[in-house]
C-alpha positions as CSV (number, residue, x, y, z in Angstrom):
1,M,-67.8,60.9,-36.6
2,T,-65.6,61.4,-33.6
3,L,-66.3,64.5,-31.6
4,N,-63.6,67.0,-31.0
5,I,-64.0,70.3,-29.1
6,E,-65.0,72.2,-32.3
7,N,-67.7,69.9,-33.6
8,F,-68.9,69.1,-30.0
9,M,-69.5,72.9,-29.6
10,E,-71.4,73.1,-32.9
11,H,-73.7,70.3,-31.9
12,L,-74.1,71.8,-28.4
13,R,-75.2,75.1,-29.8
14,A,-77.7,73.4,-32.1
15,V,-79.2,71.5,-29.2
16,V,-79.5,74.8,-27.2
17,E,-81.0,76.5,-30.2
18,E,-83.5,73.7,-30.6
19,R,-84.6,73.5,-27.0
20,G,-84.1,77.1,-26.0
21,R,-81.7,78.7,-23.5
22,D,-84.3,78.4,-20.6
23,Y,-84.9,74.7,-21.2
24,V,-84.2,72.4,-18.1
25,Y,-83.8,68.7,-18.6
26,L,-86.1,66.9,-16.1
27,G,-85.2,63.3,-16.8
28,F,-87.1,60.2,-15.8
29,D,-87.9,58.2,-12.7
30,I,-86.9,54.6,-13.5
31,D,-87.6,51.9,-11.0
32,T,-85.9,48.7,-11.9
33,T,-86.3,45.3,-10.2
34,V,-83.3,43.0,-10.9
35,D,-83.0,39.4,-9.9
36,E,-79.6,37.6,-10.3
37,G,-78.4,40.2,-12.7
38,E,-81.5,40.1,-14.9
39,I,-84.1,42.9,-15.2
40,I,-87.4,41.5,-14.0
41,S,-89.5,44.7,-14.3
42,Q,-89.1,48.3,-14.9
43,T,-91.4,51.3,-14.4
44,I,-90.5,54.5,-16.3
45,T,-92.1,57.9,-15.6
46,E,-91.2,61.2,-17.2
47,R,-90.6,63.8,-14.5
48,T,-92.7,67.0,-14.5
49,E,-90.7,69.0,-12.0
50,R,-87.1,70.2,-11.8
51,T,-85.1,68.1,-9.4
52,Y,-81.5,68.0,-8.3
53,A,-79.3,65.3,-9.9
54,A,-81.7,64.1,-12.6
55,D,-80.2,61.0,-14.0
56,C,-79.9,61.6,-17.7
57,V,-80.9,59.0,-20.2
58,Y,-79.5,59.2,-23.7
59,R,-82.6,57.8,-25.4
60,N,-86.1,58.6,-24.1
61,P,-87.3,55.2,-23.1
62,L,-90.9,56.2,-23.8
63,T,-90.5,57.6,-27.3
64,G,-87.1,56.2,-28.5
65,E,-85.9,59.7,-29.4
66,P,-82.6,61.2,-28.2
67,S,-83.3,62.6,-24.8
68,C,-80.6,64.5,-22.8
69,I,-78.1,67.0,-24.1
70,I,-75.4,64.5,-24.7
71,G,-77.8,62.0,-26.3
72,K,-78.9,64.6,-28.8
73,I,-75.3,65.6,-29.5
74,V,-74.1,62.0,-30.1
75,A,-77.2,61.1,-32.1
76,A,-76.6,64.1,-34.5
77,A,-72.8,63.4,-34.8
78,D,-72.8,59.6,-35.0
79,P,-76.1,57.8,-35.2
80,E,-74.4,54.3,-35.0
81,A,-72.6,55.2,-31.8
82,F,-75.8,56.6,-30.4
83,E,-77.6,53.3,-31.1
84,A,-74.8,51.4,-29.4
85,I,-74.9,53.7,-26.3
86,A,-78.7,53.6,-26.1
87,Q,-78.6,49.8,-26.2
88,A,-75.9,49.6,-23.6
89,E,-77.8,52.0,-21.4
90,K,-80.9,49.9,-21.7
91,D,-79.0,46.7,-21.1
92,Y,-77.6,48.2,-17.9
93,G,-81.1,49.0,-16.7
94,Y,-80.8,52.8,-17.1
95,E,-78.4,53.0,-14.2
96,S,-76.0,55.9,-14.2
97,F,-74.1,55.6,-17.5
98,P,-71.6,58.5,-17.7
99,V,-69.9,59.6,-20.9
100,N,-66.6,58.1,-19.8
101,A,-68.3,54.7,-19.9
102,F,-69.1,54.8,-23.6
103,R,-65.9,53.0,-24.7
104,R,-65.9,50.5,-21.9
105,D,-69.7,49.6,-21.8
106,A,-70.9,50.4,-25.3
107,G,-67.7,49.7,-27.2
108,V,-67.7,53.0,-29.0
109,D,-65.1,55.8,-29.2
110,V,-67.2,59.0,-29.4
111,F,-64.6,61.5,-28.3
112,E,-61.4,62.4,-30.1
113,D,-59.5,63.1,-26.9
114,G,-59.8,63.3,-23.1
115,E,-60.3,67.1,-23.2
116,T,-63.5,66.7,-25.3
117,E,-64.7,63.8,-23.2
118,G,-64.1,65.9,-20.0
119,L,-66.0,68.8,-21.4
120,A,-68.9,66.5,-22.4
121,A,-68.9,65.0,-18.9
122,A,-69.1,68.5,-17.3
123,V,-71.9,69.5,-19.7
124,Q,-73.8,66.4,-18.7
125,A,-73.2,67.0,-15.0
126,L,-74.5,70.5,-15.2
127,Q,-77.6,69.4,-17.1
128,D,-78.2,66.6,-14.5
129,R,-78.1,69.2,-11.7
130,G,-81.0,71.1,-13.2
131,F,-79.2,74.0,-14.9
132,E,-80.8,75.8,-17.9
133,Y,-79.2,74.8,-21.2
134,G,-78.2,78.4,-21.8
135,L,-76.0,78.4,-18.7
136,V,-74.6,75.0,-19.7
137,L,-73.7,76.5,-23.1
138,D,-72.2,79.6,-21.4
139,F,-70.0,77.3,-19.4
140,A,-68.8,75.3,-22.4
141,E,-68.0,78.5,-24.4
142,A,-66.1,80.0,-21.5
143,Y,-64.2,76.6,-21.2
144,V,-63.3,76.6,-24.9
145,E,-62.0,80.2,-24.8
146,A,-60.0,79.7,-21.6
147,D,-56.3,78.8,-21.1
148,S,-55.5,75.5,-19.5
149,A,-55.3,76.9,-15.9
150,R,-58.7,78.5,-16.2
151,R,-60.1,75.4,-17.8
152,V,-59.2,73.4,-14.7
153,K,-60.9,76.0,-12.5
154,L,-64.0,76.0,-14.7
155,L,-64.2,72.2,-14.5
156,N,-63.9,72.3,-10.7
157,E,-66.6,75.0,-10.6
158,A,-68.9,72.8,-12.8
159,Y,-68.5,69.8,-10.6
160,M,-69.2,71.8,-7.5
161,A,-72.1,73.7,-8.8
162,N,-75.7,73.1,-7.8
163,L,-78.9,75.2,-8.0
164,E,-78.3,76.8,-4.6
165,S,-74.9,78.0,-5.8
166,A,-76.1,79.1,-9.3
167,D,-75.2,82.7,-8.8
168,A,-71.6,81.9,-7.8
169,F,-71.3,79.5,-10.7
170,K,-72.5,82.3,-13.1
171,K,-69.9,84.6,-11.6
172,A,-67.2,82.0,-12.1
173,I,-68.1,81.7,-15.8
174,H,-68.4,85.5,-16.3
175,P,-66.1,87.1,-13.7
176,E,-66.3,90.4,-15.5
177,D,-70.1,90.7,-14.9
């Protein structure tokens, strides 16, 4: 299944419902030793504390289950695409593997259009910066409801947001509050 804005949002809501609005993705510490392009060794540890810029992994390397918000969405929408993405991620040594690399590095077209891919990338970026899933969902819902000019502003806010500016980010999402 190719994800469009509508079914992406359905899957996002399901992930937030499953995990809870207060859930924060912690990610993994992955130490990889590479020699001449080949992975020699790898140590994987699940994080126990919130950190800034947690690198998301689509499949939990310890359990094999979908891990991050985008991993869970893609696994639910298209299990075959998820398998290809998870394998490519592993093959690349769990280095940064953003949603816009799915086509190039995993050979799968997950998103129907650039707008959906852009929203997914922003959702992933917010998760990776340590935001609660509820706030990530609030951002996505505000984005979907916005006109094109406001969408650009919201994407800019999402890419500039960090935990220190969380209150300003919340105000950008809900200016009426």
